[in-house]
C-alpha positions as MATLAB code, in Angstrom:
seq = 'MAVTMYTTTWCGFCSRLKAQMTREGIEFVEVDIERDPAAAKLVEGVNGGNQTVPTLVFPDGSAATNPSIREVQARLAAM';
ca = [
    -186.066  103.335 -176.048;
    -182.796  102.042 -177.400;
    -179.686  103.850 -178.527;
    -178.706  103.389 -182.186;
    -175.029  102.542 -182.592;
    -173.458  102.998 -186.008;
    -170.477  100.686 -186.441;
    -168.267   98.688 -188.788;
    -167.214   95.073 -188.320;
    -163.522   95.955 -188.028;
    -163.802   98.827 -185.528;
    -162.103   97.991 -182.230;
    -163.609  101.020 -180.475;
    -167.058   99.787 -181.564;
    -166.435   96.294 -180.173;
    -165.263   97.696 -176.847;
    -168.214  100.071 -176.463;
    -170.716   97.346 -177.463;
    -169.266   95.064 -174.771;
    -169.403   97.840 -172.161;
    -172.983   98.782 -173.040;
    -174.060   95.134 -172.930;
    -172.372   94.694 -169.536;
    -174.144   97.818 -168.217;
    -177.531   96.670 -169.523;
    -177.879   99.521 -172.038;
    -180.113   98.534 -174.939;
    -178.864   99.405 -178.393;
    -179.555   98.686 -182.026;
    -176.435   98.185 -184.129;
    -176.254   99.437 -187.721;
    -173.236   98.542 -189.898;
    -172.526  101.593 -192.062;
    -170.690   99.442 -194.619;
    -173.913   97.534 -195.302;
    -176.291  100.505 -195.133;
    -175.480  103.485 -197.395;
    -178.168  105.651 -195.752;
    -176.600  105.001 -192.349;
    -173.171  105.926 -193.741;
    -174.607  109.243 -194.973;
    -176.176  109.899 -191.553;
    -172.820  109.278 -189.849;
    -171.103  111.589 -192.340;
    -173.673  114.277 -191.554;
    -173.013  114.028 -187.831;
    -169.226  113.947 -188.239;
    -168.408  116.696 -190.725;
    -168.295  114.380 -193.739;
    -166.333  111.608 -192.019;
    -167.545  108.053 -191.462;
    -166.322  107.990 -187.868;
    -167.559  105.111 -185.723;
    -168.833  104.361 -183.226;
    -171.416  107.079 -183.636;
    -174.367  106.819 -181.269;
    -177.754  108.441 -181.739;
    -179.757  108.718 -178.538;
    -183.545  108.524 -178.191;
    -183.753  112.341 -178.047;
    -182.020  112.606 -181.439;
    -178.686  113.843 -180.092;
    -175.496  112.129 -181.243;
    -172.058  111.335 -179.856;
    -168.959  110.097 -181.649;
    -166.766  107.533 -179.883;
    -168.200  108.333 -176.440;
    -167.004  106.692 -173.252;
    -169.386  104.387 -171.418;
    -169.640  107.071 -168.718;
    -170.748  109.649 -171.297;
    -173.365  107.233 -172.628;
    -174.671  106.598 -169.106;
    -174.751  110.318 -168.284;
    -176.670  111.195 -171.454;
    -179.219  108.453 -170.850;
    -179.648  109.455 -167.206;
    -180.404  113.042 -168.292;
    -183.290  111.938 -170.530;
];
């Protein structure tokens, strides 16, 4: 199962994490919250009303906002 990564096109943190996840072979589906209003609402729900990206939703339904690549790897290893 893939991680869902909520992003924007202009987010530098998103670009960095996408590159790191790709390098580490972590599958993810990217969703641009500026193009998908439902995704923007989901991100707001996870982040106390803020559209903070990158927000990742893991296969178990848990979420993380602006995680490090190490945090992503640790969460996936625990599943």
